[in-house]
Phi, psi and omega in degrees: 000136180278137174283159182300323177297323178293319179297319180297318180298318178295316179298315179297320180298318178298313181299314183292332181270001186285338174199159182277145177266152175299158180304136179087351178272154176225153175285137175210158177272147183305318181294345177276346185247351180211167178249130177271127176234115181273124175275170174212160183296129180294153177293322180253117184213137179179197178290156180302135179208183178299329181261341180249090188243352182262126181295134175259124183268113178242183181301319180301322178297316178296315185286320188247357180056037179229131176273121181245345181232148182224158182221170174271357176073007179298120177073012182258139171288138180254139178271156180250162182305329182265008178284152172254124181258137182232136178261000000 
């Protein structure tokens, strides 16, 4: 019987062998090249005000490119200009 690590190695071998990479490229796992940071809904969220000044990125923001909710950012991870956001 194959252990789960063995199955993963066989699966990775199949994926890596499925096509040739351009010169100078190497196979790597996504988690080796970036850091995953899971956000969560802020406790304080609402319309923009003197205390709610940080844009909260929700699905509507992705779909319509409009910020409709804001937070005070307490306890929230903040994204940087070069970050890639995934829903």
